[in-house]
N, C-alpha and C positions, 0 to 999 in steps of 0.2 A: 519851549519858551526859554530864553536868558533871565537868571535871578538879577535882580535891580541892586539887591543890595547885599552886603556882609555881616550885616548886624545877626548875633545871634541870642533867644533871651530863654532860660535853664525853662521847661514845663515839668509843676509839681503840680500832683494831685493829694487831696489829707490823706497821708501816711505813703507815697508810693511817687518816687522821680519818677519821671518819665525821660530827662533829657535833654537835649538843647536843641530848639527849634529854628528857622528863619523869620525874625521878625517881620518881614516882609509880605506872610503870606497875604494878608488883607488887602495890600495894595495888588499884587499878585492875581488874585481872587477876582480883583472890581474889573481890573482889566479884561480880564477874561470872560468874565459875563458880559461885560459892555458890547464889547467884539463877537460874543457867539448871537449879540440882538442885533449885533450891526449898524449901531448909534455910534455916532462923535461922543466926544468930549462935551462940546458947544451943545448936542442933543439933549445931552443929559443934565448939564448944565441948566438949561432952558428949563426942563421936566423937574427939575427940584427946584431949582432958584436960589442953587450952590452954583458962586464964583468959578467958574472954568478955570482959572490957577489956581485954586484951594483942590478941584478935582484932581488937578496934575500933582498935585503936591501928596494926596491921598494915594496916587497909585505909584507914583515914583519912593512910594514908604518916608518921605519926608513931613507927613503929618500924622499923626494917630487919629482916628475920629472917632467920638464921645458917643455915646446910645442914640442921642437923638439926631446925630448926624447920619447914624448908620440906617435910622429907621427912614431919614426920607432917597436916601439913596434905595432902601428896597422898595420905597413906593415907586419913584423915579423907572428903577426896573420893571415894576409891575410884579411885585411878588408878593405884595398886600395892600390891601384900600386903608 
C-alpha cells in the first residue's frame, strides 16, 4: 500500500524514546479495515452519520479524529456496540 503522507511524529513512552513514526497510521488503518470489509466511504458515512468528505480527509490524513469520532467509526465498522 502506498503511503499517503510524509509527516512523522516522535513516539515517546515514559522514560523511553521509540523513534519517529508516520502520522498517517490512523488513515491507512481506516482504509485497510474499510476495504477488507468491502464497504465504500459512502456506506461507512451512512452507517456512522459522518460526512463522506470528512471520512476522506481522515483516510488521507488531512484530519486527526477525536476520541468520539473513533468510537463512531468503530461502531460503524462493527467493532463494538
